[in-house]
C-alpha positions as CSV (number, residue, x, y, z in Angstrom):
1,M,46.8,-74.7,44.2
2,P,46.3,-71.4,43.1
3,G,48.5,-69.8,40.2
4,H,49.9,-73.8,38.3
5,P,50.9,-73.1,35.4
6,G,48.6,-76.1,33.9
7,V,45.2,-74.0,35.2
8,P,43.1,-72.5,32.4
9,E,42.0,-69.1,33.2
10,G,39.2,-68.3,34.9
11,L,39.7,-72.1,36.9
12,R,41.4,-73.1,40.0
13,A,42.9,-76.7,40.4
14,Y,41.7,-78.2,43.8
15,A,44.1,-81.5,45.1
16,Q,42.1,-84.6,45.8
17,P,43.3,-86.2,48.8
18,T,44.8,-89.8,48.3
19,N,44.0,-91.0,51.8
20,A,40.6,-92.5,52.4
21,D,40.3,-90.0,55.8
22,G,40.6,-87.0,53.5
23,T,44.4,-86.7,54.3
24,F,47.3,-86.2,52.0
25,G,50.0,-89.2,51.9
26,R,53.3,-87.6,51.8
27,D,56.7,-88.5,49.6
28,R,60.0,-89.4,51.1
29,A,60.6,-85.4,51.7
30,G,57.7,-85.2,53.6
31,R,55.7,-83.3,50.7
32,P,51.8,-84.1,50.1
33,K,51.6,-86.5,47.5
34,V,48.6,-85.6,44.6
35,R,47.2,-87.9,42.6
36,R,44.2,-86.0,41.0
37,V,43.2,-82.6,40.8
38,Y,39.9,-80.9,39.9
39,L,39.7,-78.1,38.2
40,R,36.9,-75.6,38.8
41,A,35.3,-71.9,38.5
42,H,37.3,-69.0,40.3
43,P,36.2,-67.2,41.8
44,P,33.4,-70.0,43.2
45,T,29.9,-69.3,41.4
46,P,26.7,-71.0,41.5
47,P,26.2,-73.3,38.4
48,Q,25.2,-71.1,35.5
49,R,24.3,-72.4,32.0
50,P,26.7,-70.8,29.4
51,D,24.7,-69.3,26.8
52,G,24.3,-70.6,23.6
53,L,26.7,-73.7,24.1
54,V,24.8,-76.4,24.2
55,N,20.9,-77.1,23.2
56,D,18.5,-78.4,25.9
57,A,18.9,-82.2,25.2
58,D,23.1,-81.8,25.7
59,W,22.7,-79.8,28.6
60,N,20.8,-82.5,30.3
61,W,23.1,-84.9,29.2
62,A,26.2,-82.8,30.6
63,T,25.0,-82.0,34.2
64,T,23.2,-84.7,35.1
65,A,25.9,-87.4,35.9
66,P,29.8,-87.7,35.8
67,R,31.4,-88.2,32.2
68,R,34.7,-90.1,31.3
69,W,36.5,-88.2,28.5
70,K,35.9,-91.2,26.2
71,T,32.4,-90.3,26.3
72,I,32.2,-86.9,26.2
73,T,34.5,-86.5,23.0
74,T,32.1,-89.4,21.4
75,K,29.5,-86.6,22.5
76,F,31.1,-83.4,21.1
77,G,33.9,-84.1,18.9
78,D,36.3,-81.1,18.0
79,R,34.2,-79.4,20.3
80,A,34.8,-81.7,23.7
81,D,37.8,-78.7,25.0
82,H,35.6,-75.9,24.4
83,V,32.3,-77.5,26.1
84,A,34.3,-78.6,29.1
85,L,36.0,-75.6,30.0
86,A,33.1,-73.3,29.3
87,L,30.6,-75.1,31.7
88,A,33.9,-75.2,34.2
89,R,34.2,-71.4,34.1
90,A,30.4,-71.4,34.8
91,G,30.7,-73.3,37.8
92,C,28.5,-76.1,36.2
93,V,31.2,-78.9,36.8
94,G,34.6,-80.0,37.9
95,L,37.4,-81.1,35.3
96,E,39.2,-84.1,36.9
97,H,42.7,-84.5,35.7
98,D,45.6,-86.8,36.6
99,Y,48.7,-84.8,37.9
100,V,52.1,-86.7,37.7
101,A,55.4,-84.8,38.8
102,G,54.0,-81.7,39.2
103,T,51.7,-81.2,36.0
104,I,48.2,-81.6,35.6
105,R,48.0,-84.2,32.3
106,H,45.7,-83.0,29.7
107,P,42.9,-83.9,28.4
108,P,41.1,-84.0,31.7
109,L,39.9,-87.5,32.8
110,G,36.4,-86.3,32.6
111,W,33.8,-84.3,34.9
112,A,31.4,-84.3,37.8
113,P,28.5,-81.9,37.9
114,H,28.4,-79.3,40.5
115,S,26.7,-81.0,43.6
116,E,23.2,-79.1,43.2
117,L,23.2,-80.1,39.1
118,H,23.8,-83.5,40.2
119,A,20.9,-83.3,42.7
120,A,18.3,-81.8,40.2
121,G,19.7,-84.4,38.0
122,R,18.7,-86.8,39.7
123,E,15.5,-85.1,40.7
124,H,15.0,-84.8,37.0
125,K,15.2,-88.8,36.6
126,S,13.1,-89.4,39.4
127,R,10.3,-87.2,37.6
128,R,10.9,-89.1,34.3
129,G,10.4,-92.3,36.0
130,E,7.1,-91.2,37.4
131,R,6.2,-89.9,33.9
132,R,7.0,-93.1,32.4
133,S,5.1,-95.3,34.7
134,T,1.5,-92.5,34.4
135,Q,2.3,-93.2,30.4
136,D,2.8,-96.7,30.3
137,A,-0.5,-97.2,32.2
138,E,-2.8,-94.6,30.0
139,S,-1.1,-96.2,27.0
140,L,-2.1,-99.6,28.4
141,R,-5.8,-98.3,28.8
142,L,-5.7,-96.8,25.6
143,V,-4.8,-99.7,23.9
144,G,-7.3,-102.0,25.2
145,E,-10.1,-99.1,23.8
146,L,-8.5,-98.7,20.4
147,T,-8.1,-102.7,19.8
148,H,-11.1,-102.8,17.6
149,H,-10.4,-100.1,15.5
150,P,-8.6,-101.5,12.5
151,A,-7.2,-97.8,11.3
152,A,-5.9,-96.9,14.9
153,K,-3.1,-99.8,14.5
154,P,-0.5,-97.8,13.8
155,L,-1.0,-95.7,17.2
156,L,-1.3,-98.8,19.0
157,T,2.2,-99.7,17.8
158,I,3.8,-96.9,19.1
159,L,1.5,-96.9,22.8
160,C,3.1,-100.3,23.3
161,G,6.4,-99.6,22.1
162,H,8.9,-98.6,25.0
163,R,8.9,-94.7,24.1
164,D,9.3,-92.4,26.4
165,G,9.1,-88.3,26.1
166,P,7.1,-85.9,24.2
167,Y,6.3,-87.8,21.0
168,R,4.6,-90.6,23.1
169,D,2.5,-87.8,25.3
170,H,1.6,-86.6,21.7
171,V,0.4,-89.7,20.5
172,I,-1.5,-90.3,24.0
173,E,-3.3,-86.9,23.3
174,V,-4.2,-88.3,19.8
175,A,-5.5,-91.3,20.7
176,R,-7.8,-89.8,23.7
177,S,-9.1,-87.3,20.6
178,L,-10.2,-90.5,18.5
179,L,-11.8,-92.0,20.9
180,A,-14.1,-89.0,22.0
181,D,-14.9,-88.9,18.0
182,D,-15.6,-92.4,16.8
183,V,-16.6,-91.4,13.6
184,S,-12.6,-90.1,13.0
185,T,-11.7,-93.9,13.6
186,E,-14.2,-95.2,11.0
187,L,-13.7,-92.9,8.4
188,G,-10.1,-94.0,9.3
189,A,-10.8,-97.4,8.2
190,T,-11.1,-96.9,4.7
191,A,-8.0,-94.7,4.2
192,P,-4.1,-96.3,4.8
193,W,-2.9,-93.0,5.5
194,A,-5.1,-91.6,8.3
195,A,-2.8,-92.5,11.3
196,V,-0.4,-89.5,9.8
197,R,-3.4,-87.1,9.8
198,W,-4.2,-87.6,13.1
199,L,-0.6,-87.5,14.4
200,G,0.5,-84.5,11.9
201,R,2.0,-81.8,14.3
202,G,3.6,-79.5,11.3
203,A,7.5,-81.1,12.2
204,K,8.8,-81.8,9.2
205,S,11.2,-83.9,11.2
206,D,8.5,-86.6,11.4
207,Y,9.6,-87.5,7.9
208,D,12.0,-89.1,5.8
209,R,12.4,-88.2,2.2
210,D,14.4,-89.2,-0.8
211,Q,16.9,-86.9,-2.3
212,E,15.2,-86.6,-6.1
213,P,11.8,-85.6,-6.2
214,L,9.2,-87.4,-8.1
215,A,8.1,-84.5,-9.9
216,E,8.8,-80.8,-10.2
217,G,6.1,-78.0,-10.9
218,G,6.6,-74.2,-11.4
219,Q,6.4,-73.6,-8.1
220,G,7.2,-77.1,-5.6
221,A,8.9,-80.1,-5.8
222,V,7.6,-83.6,-5.0
223,Y,9.3,-86.0,-2.9
224,S,8.1,-89.4,-2.1
225,G,9.1,-90.6,1.6
226,V,7.4,-92.5,4.8
227,H,6.2,-91.0,8.3
228,K,9.2,-91.7,10.6
229,H,7.0,-93.0,13.5
230,T,4.1,-95.2,11.5
231,R,5.9,-96.1,8.5
232,I,3.3,-95.2,6.2
233,P,4.5,-94.2,2.6
234,V,3.4,-90.2,2.1
235,A,4.6,-87.3,-0.3
236,L,6.1,-84.2,0.6
237,K,5.7,-80.9,-1.1
238,R,7.9,-78.2,-0.7
239,L,8.0,-75.0,-2.3
240,R,11.8,-74.4,-4.4
241,Y,11.4,-70.6,-4.2
242,G,10.6,-69.1,-1.2
243,D,9.3,-65.6,-2.7
244,E,5.5,-64.3,-1.4
245,D,3.4,-65.4,-4.1
246,A,4.6,-68.6,-4.1
247,L,3.8,-68.8,-0.3
248,H,0.5,-67.5,-0.7
249,R,-0.2,-70.2,-3.4
250,M,1.0,-73.1,-1.2
251,R,-0.8,-72.2,1.6
252,R,-3.8,-71.6,-0.9
253,E,-3.4,-75.5,-1.8
254,I,-3.3,-76.8,1.8
255,S,-6.1,-74.6,2.9
256,I,-8.5,-76.4,0.3
257,G,-6.8,-79.7,0.7
258,R,-8.0,-79.5,4.4
259,L,-11.6,-78.5,3.7
260,Y,-12.1,-80.7,1.2
261,G,-9.5,-83.7,1.4
262,E,-12.2,-86.0,3.2
263,H,-14.3,-86.1,-0.2
264,P,-13.0,-89.4,-2.0
265,N,-11.8,-87.6,-5.0
266,V,-9.9,-84.9,-3.6
267,M,-6.3,-84.8,-2.5
268,P,-6.1,-84.9,0.9
269,V,-3.9,-83.0,3.1
270,L,-2.4,-84.7,6.0
271,D,0.2,-82.7,7.6
272,S,1.7,-79.0,6.7
273,D,4.1,-76.3,7.6
274,P,2.9,-74.0,10.0
275,G,4.5,-71.2,7.9
276,G,3.0,-72.9,4.5
277,R,6.4,-73.8,3.1
278,W,6.0,-77.6,3.2
279,F,2.8,-79.8,3.5
280,V,2.3,-83.6,3.7
281,M,-0.2,-85.8,1.4
282,P,-1.0,-89.7,0.8
283,L,1.5,-91.1,-1.8
284,A,-0.5,-91.5,-5.2
285,E,-0.2,-94.1,-7.8
286,G,0.9,-91.9,-11.0
287,S,-0.8,-89.3,-12.5
288,A,-2.8,-89.5,-15.8
289,V,-0.1,-88.8,-17.7
290,G,1.3,-92.8,-16.6
291,H,-1.8,-94.4,-17.0
292,V,-2.6,-92.8,-20.8
293,D,-2.5,-96.3,-22.3
294,R,-5.0,-98.0,-20.2
295,L,-7.3,-95.2,-20.2
296,R,-7.6,-95.3,-24.1
297,R,-7.7,-99.2,-23.9
298,E,-10.4,-100.0,-20.8
299,A,-13.6,-99.2,-21.5
300,R,-15.0,-97.0,-18.9
301,A,-11.9,-96.3,-17.9
302,L,-11.8,-92.8,-19.2
303,R,-15.4,-91.9,-18.2
304,D,-14.3,-92.7,-14.8
305,L,-11.6,-90.6,-14.5
306,V,-13.4,-87.9,-15.9
307,T,-16.4,-88.5,-13.3
308,A,-14.1,-88.5,-10.4
309,V,-12.5,-85.0,-11.4
310,C,-16.2,-83.7,-11.7
311,E,-17.2,-85.2,-8.4
312,G,-13.9,-83.9,-7.3
313,L,-14.6,-80.2,-8.5
314,R,-18.7,-80.4,-7.2
315,R,-18.1,-78.7,-3.7
316,P,-15.4,-76.2,-4.3
317,H,-17.6,-75.4,-7.5
318,A,-20.9,-74.8,-5.2
319,D,-18.8,-72.7,-2.8
320,D,-17.5,-70.9,-5.8
321,R,-13.6,-72.5,-5.6
322,I,-12.2,-72.6,-9.1
323,H,-9.5,-74.7,-9.7
324,R,-8.1,-73.4,-13.1
325,D,-5.6,-76.1,-13.4
326,I,-7.2,-79.0,-14.4
327,K,-4.9,-81.1,-16.4
328,P,-3.4,-84.8,-16.5
329,A,-0.3,-84.4,-14.4
330,N,-2.8,-82.8,-11.7
331,V,-5.0,-85.6,-11.8
332,L,-3.5,-88.4,-9.8
333,L,-4.8,-92.2,-8.7
334,L,-5.1,-92.6,-5.0
335,N,-5.8,-95.9,-3.5
336,G,-7.7,-97.1,-6.6
337,R,-9.6,-93.5,-6.9
338,W,-8.9,-90.8,-9.2
339,V,-8.5,-87.3,-7.1
340,V,-8.1,-84.0,-8.1
341,A,-4.8,-82.3,-7.1
342,D,-2.3,-78.9,-7.2
343,W,-5.2,-76.1,-6.1
344,G,-2.3,-74.0,-5.8
345,L,-3.4,-71.8,-8.4
346,G,-7.3,-72.0,-7.4
347,R,-9.6,-69.1,-7.5
348,Q,-11.3,-68.7,-3.9
349,P,-14.7,-67.2,-3.8
350,R,-15.0,-63.5,-4.5
351,G,-13.9,-61.3,-1.8
352,E,-11.8,-63.9,0.1
353,T,-8.5,-62.8,-2.6
354,S,-6.7,-59.8,-1.8
355,A,-4.2,-60.3,-4.8
356,P,-6.0,-61.7,-7.4
357,G,-2.6,-61.7,-9.6
358,R,-0.9,-63.8,-6.9
359,T,-2.0,-67.0,-9.2
360,R,-0.9,-65.6,-12.6
361,T,1.8,-68.3,-14.0
362,G,4.0,-66.8,-16.7
363,T,1.7,-64.8,-19.0
364,G,-1.9,-66.1,-18.1
365,F,-3.4,-68.1,-15.6
366,G,-3.2,-72.1,-15.5
367,S,-1.2,-74.2,-17.6
368,E,-1.1,-73.1,-21.5
369,G,-3.0,-75.5,-23.7
370,F,-5.6,-76.5,-21.0
371,A,-6.8,-73.3,-19.4
372,A,-9.5,-71.4,-20.9
373,P,-9.5,-68.3,-22.9
374,E,-10.8,-66.0,-20.7
375,L,-7.9,-66.9,-18.1
376,A,-5.5,-65.2,-20.6
377,S,-7.3,-62.2,-20.8
378,G,-10.0,-60.1,-19.3
379,N,-10.6,-60.6,-15.4
380,P,-9.5,-64.0,-14.6
381,H,-10.6,-63.7,-11.0
382,H,-14.5,-63.3,-12.5
383,V,-14.3,-66.4,-14.1
384,T,-17.0,-69.4,-13.7
385,A,-17.1,-73.2,-13.4
386,A,-16.9,-73.3,-17.2
387,A,-13.5,-72.3,-17.0
388,D,-12.6,-75.8,-15.4
389,I,-15.3,-77.5,-17.5
390,Y,-13.1,-76.7,-20.9
391,S,-9.9,-77.9,-19.0
392,I,-11.6,-81.2,-18.6
393,G,-12.8,-81.3,-22.0
394,R,-8.9,-80.7,-23.1
395,L,-7.7,-82.9,-20.9
396,I,-9.7,-85.4,-22.5
397,A,-8.5,-84.5,-26.0
398,A,-5.0,-85.1,-24.8
399,I,-5.3,-88.2,-23.6
400,L,-7.4,-89.8,-26.6
401,T,-5.1,-87.8,-29.3
402,G,-1.6,-88.3,-27.4
403,E,-1.2,-84.5,-28.2
404,R,-0.4,-81.6,-25.6
405,P,-3.0,-78.6,-26.9
406,E,-2.0,-75.5,-28.0
407,Q,-3.4,-72.5,-26.6
408,N,-6.5,-71.2,-28.5
409,L,-6.3,-73.8,-31.2
410,P,-8.7,-76.5,-31.2
411,L,-8.2,-80.4,-30.5
412,L,-11.1,-82.7,-30.9
413,P,-10.5,-86.8,-30.9
414,T,-10.7,-88.0,-34.4
415,S,-13.7,-90.0,-34.1
416,G,-16.0,-91.9,-31.1
417,P,-18.4,-90.9,-28.5
418,W,-16.2,-88.3,-27.1
419,T,-15.7,-85.6,-30.0
420,G,-18.8,-84.3,-29.6
421,V,-18.3,-83.9,-25.9
422,V,-15.0,-82.1,-26.2
423,A,-16.3,-80.0,-28.9
424,E,-18.8,-78.8,-26.5
425,A,-17.1,-78.1,-23.8
426,T,-14.2,-76.3,-25.4
427,Q,-16.2,-73.9,-27.2
428,H,-14.7,-70.6,-27.0
429,R,-17.6,-68.3,-25.4
430,P,-17.8,-69.6,-21.7
431,A,-21.8,-69.1,-22.2
432,D,-21.5,-72.3,-24.9
433,R,-20.1,-74.6,-22.3
434,P,-22.0,-76.7,-19.9
435,Q,-22.0,-74.5,-17.1
436,D,-21.4,-76.8,-14.1
437,V,-20.2,-80.4,-13.4
438,D,-23.9,-81.7,-13.7
439,E,-24.8,-80.5,-17.4
440,F,-21.5,-81.9,-18.0
441,L,-22.1,-85.1,-16.6
442,R,-25.3,-84.9,-18.6
443,L,-23.3,-84.3,-21.7
444,I,-21.2,-87.2,-21.2
445,G,-24.5,-89.8,-20.6
446,D,-24.4,-91.9,-23.4
447,V,-20.4,-92.5,-23.8
448,P,-19.8,-95.8,-23.4
């Protein structure tokens, strides 16, 4: 039926026989009866995927089985006509139409894929069935071996579920790796978020997050969320600005969180964007800011916090890494322990920082009032652990007095055993302060 007025450009109408034997019935005038027609590519061409038309999932859906028009419009909405014609012109499908009184009626009834694509679809379906059977058998084996590891329970839930496809393959590979290293699963027994770290693959789509942030800082915002596949609560931090300096600071925070995150007093990084624009960490129970009343009221509460901060800084200091931004907002309560977080302004070991100025915020380094005097003048890249000791002293004073420290102005508790500790830790000259966390911990030895 070439040249029919109802056929779009690039297609040709082919009548469907009305009789089972492939012949046409005839009307009283002897003309062939036509009930339906197919519109196909003209001239005929091997099926070829239209460029940029549909993604892989939609392409597989479109070319593996016959589809009715109602299903097609549900899938593609307002794009249904465009998709259908593009696939037909590319030889991928034949559009099926009613034919009434010499007119091809629109919209079509649906489409049938080209025979070559239909055969390929059946082959794909067969391979998927084989893969699913293989996945099921391997999952069953891994479940049996991981049952005795409590921390692996979230993985077992996924492996036991009816989940086909790449993510289940990912979980299988993770499970195999864990079984090859029993130490990892044993460590995970005390970390409720361990499964998120094991399953991390740098895919933001693995997480749901709240719309409103929990907190916003100079470079990033932190949101509460959940890991979709395990339902484990997490916090997701992402950049607010995309400039190169902010990106380097975020990458620094990620690298230090991964390097020292196994320590019980350092906030771990569980997963991150390969480009360094976001990362995932466990969801904390607030910062020291929100626990000030308890820290003042309960015996040993403040001492436990200060000790935890010192222990969290011990290994980084030994490796010549200085935090440079210790303050109440960056000390978080996680699983009953205080942890040091937010290493974005941290100083890397000498010789590993190509542009020291990248960690500058405003007119100086660190947070005003908590930063050591040497961070605001001279060469802040050459500061020592004494700079963090100063910030710990200011942190103690801020908690006990309820006042925010002002830069270069003394702030001491009015009385009590912490007064002398803060005075020693916040001496103006770095050489007059405790020089490392061990010396500082000896200084607080008599504090109840």
